[in-house]
C-alpha positions in Angstrom: 78.1 84.2 48.3 75.6 81.7 49.7 74.1 81.2 46.2 77.6 80.5 44.9 78.2 77.9 47.6 74.9 76.2 46.6 76.1 76.1 43.0 79.5 74.7 44.2 77.6 71.9 45.9 75.6 71.3 42.7 79.0 71.0 40.9 80.2 68.5 43.5 77.0 66.5 43.2 77.6 66.3 39.5 81.2 65.0 40.1 82.8 68.4 39.2 85.2 70.3 41.4 82.9 72.3 43.7 83.2 75.9 42.5 80.2 78.1 42.0 79.9 81.7 40.7 77.2 84.3 40.6 77.2 87.6 38.7 75.1 90.3 40.5 74.1 93.9 39.6 75.0 95.7 42.8 72.7 98.6 41.8 69.6 96.5 42.0 70.8 93.4 43.8 69.5 91.3 40.9 71.3 88.1 40.0 72.3 88.4 36.3 73.8 85.0 35.8 75.2 81.9 37.6 77.6 79.2 36.8 79.4 76.2 38.3 82.4 74.1 37.2 81.5 71.8 34.3 84.8 70.9 32.5 84.2 67.2 32.9 80.6 67.0 31.9 81.0 69.6 29.1 84.3 68.1 27.8 85.5 71.7 28.0 88.7 72.7 29.9 87.5 76.3 29.9 84.1 75.5 31.6 85.2 77.0 35.0 82.4 78.5 37.2 83.6 82.0 36.5 83.7 81.5 32.7 80.2 79.9 32.7 78.8 82.8 34.7 80.6 85.5 32.6 79.3 83.9 29.4 75.7 83.8 30.7 76.0 87.4 32.0 77.3 88.7 28.7 74.4 87.0 26.9 71.9 88.3 29.4 73.2 91.9 29.0 73.8 91.7 25.3 77.3 93.0 25.8 80.6 91.4 26.7 81.6 94.4 28.8 80.3 93.9 32.4 81.8 96.9 34.1 79.0 97.6 36.6 78.7 94.0 37.8 80.1 92.0 40.7 81.3 88.4 40.4 81.0 86.2 43.5 83.0 83.0 43.3 83.8 80.4 45.9 87.5 80.0 45.0 90.1 82.6 44.1 90.1 82.7 40.3 92.9 81.0 38.3 94.9 82.8 35.6 92.4 81.8 32.8 89.5 83.1 34.8 91.3 86.3 35.9 92.1 87.0 32.2 88.4 86.5 31.3 87.4 88.8 34.2 89.7 91.5 32.9 88.5 91.2 29.3 84.9 91.3 30.5 85.8 94.4 32.6 83.9 93.1 35.6 83.7 95.8 38.2 84.3 93.8 41.3 85.4 90.2 42.2 84.6 88.6 45.6 85.8 85.1 46.4 85.6 82.7 49.2 88.6 80.4 49.7 92.1 81.5 48.7 93.9 79.1 46.3 97.7 79.3 47.0 98.4 76.6 44.4 96.2 77.6 41.4 94.9 81.1 42.3 96.1 84.1 40.2 94.7 87.1 42.0 96.6 87.3 45.3 98.7 84.1 44.6 100.8 83.0 41.7 100.9 85.4 38.7 98.7 88.0 40.4 97.2 88.8 37.0 95.5 92.1 38.0 98.8 93.4 39.3 100.6 92.9 35.9 101.4 96.1 33.9 99.9 94.4 30.8 96.5 93.9 32.5 94.2 96.4 30.9 91.3 96.2 33.4 91.7 95.8 37.1 88.6 95.1 39.1 88.1 95.8 42.8 88.9 92.6 44.7 87.9 91.1 48.0 88.7 87.6 49.2 87.8 85.5 52.3 84.0 85.8 52.2 82.6 82.5 53.5 86.1 81.2 53.1 85.7 78.4 55.6 82.6 77.0 54.0 84.1 77.2 50.5 87.3 75.5 51.6 85.4 72.7 53.4 83.4 71.9 50.3 86.6 71.5 48.4 88.3 69.4 51.2 85.3 67.1 51.5 85.1 66.7 47.7 88.7 65.7 47.4 88.6 63.5 50.5 85.8 61.5 48.8 87.7 61.4 45.5 90.7 59.9 47.3 88.6 57.2 48.9 88.0 58.9 52.3 84.8 59.8 53.9 83.2 63.2 53.8 82.9 65.3 56.9 79.4 66.3 57.8 78.2 69.4 56.0 78.2 72.5 58.2 75.3 74.1 56.2 
């Protein structure tokens, strides 16, 4: 999750909403792929951190099915990303901050709980939640003309 937080900071530094994602092979501990939010710079509304990391992992593995992998992401996935996670058949999803407004795993549509969801990964939220939430708060505070709080990392 620490690597995902560093990627989220890189997104913020690039003017993107600070969300980072890392795909890991839990059997080896090897990082398979990473991604961070890039919809603005990529002119692509689907360029969320999870999508970027899933695309890179599928390319690295030579297969769109990623059943044995774990996705770490700093923010609860949205409906689009939850759908992509299901289609990629990611084995486990771990996130930092909950997203009551835009999240779709334990909030909103709860995509993985829907009877039409064909693949349901193991899920775990709240890992490094405070650090992930503070990155987001600081980013939006600056966007609204405020000042950033000092980084805790």
